[in-house]
N, C-alpha and C positions, 0 to 999 in steps of 0.2 A: 051754190049753197055745201055746198060738199072741200069748197078750202077751208070755210071757217071747221069744218066740225076738221080736219086732218088738224088745225091750228086748236083746238080745242086742247092738244095733250101736249104742245108742248113744239120745238124743234132738238132738235140734232146737236149736243154742243159739239161734235165733231164738224158735221162739213154742216152743220143749221140749215138740214132736208122737216120740216112738217116731217111729226111724228101722226103714224095710226091706229095706233094703243099706246098706252101711257107706256111709261119704259122704267126700271127703279134704281138705273146707273143713270138717266139721259141719252142714250145713243139708241141712235137705229140698229137694227139687225143687223146692214152688214158694216159698220161699222166697232159693232164688237167685238162680229167674226172675227176684225181685220187685228183690233184689238190685244184679242188671246192670242190669235195665228204665232202673232208679236214674241208674248213673253212664250209661247214655248220654243219657240226659237231662240229663244238668249241661252246663253254661256259662258257667258263673261259674271257676269252677277250670281251670287250664293246661292243656293236650295231657298233657303230660312226668306231673304230678301225679294223672291220671286217671286214667294208661299207673300208673304205678307199683302206684294204690289196688287198682286191677280184681289186678295181679298178685298185692299180699299178698291178699287174697280168698279167690283161685282156689290159692292155697298153704294156704288157711287160716290162717292167721299172726294175723285179727280173732280175740278169746276177748274178747265181755260177763263183765261180769263183775256189773256188781250194776245191771238192768230196762231194760238198751240204754241206759245213758248212760255207763258211763262202763267201759273195755276195757285189752286189754293186745294189744298188736300187737309180732312179732318184730321183729324189727329185718332189712332182706334183707338182708346178712350172717350173718344166725341167729345173734349172739354180743351182743344185749343188747333186752330188753325196757322199752319204754314201754309208760306209763299216760295210754292220749291217753281227750280227752270229743267226743263230737260238734259240742260247741258252739266245736271248735279249740285247745281247751290241749293240750296233750304235753310230757313233759319229754326228748324228746329235742334235741338241740343246737341244732335250726332252733325249735324251742317257745316256747323258753328264750328265743332274743332276740326273740320275742311276730310269729313269721314262719308263717303258716298251712307246715303240710305235709302230707308226705302220707298219715302216720299220720292224720292229725286226716282228711281227706276220706277216706278206707277205713269211719275208723267214720262219719261223715258214711253213706257209703252204706246199709252195716251197719242203724242207728239211723235212718234211713227209709223201708226194707225192710218 
């Protein structure tokens, strides 16, 4: 009976463990802490990109597709969905110009956690 209650809320998007409580971002408490810790340590990206990436993570707009290598990231206005890799490749307008975007930064944080 307990196993069915734990799976009612789904599974963590990162480690696939059953969630005991509903989570707005889809991550369990341990995975959420790891993602946020990696974001705080980051010094290579501009602060505005880190802030936008954290906003995407808090909204649950980063969805892993394949073994935490390819991600779907919802745009900040919610009208577009971009495919992003943690390596920095993204099909958003900035990513198509070979500029590192905040979608890729958010994917990097999830993949590193």
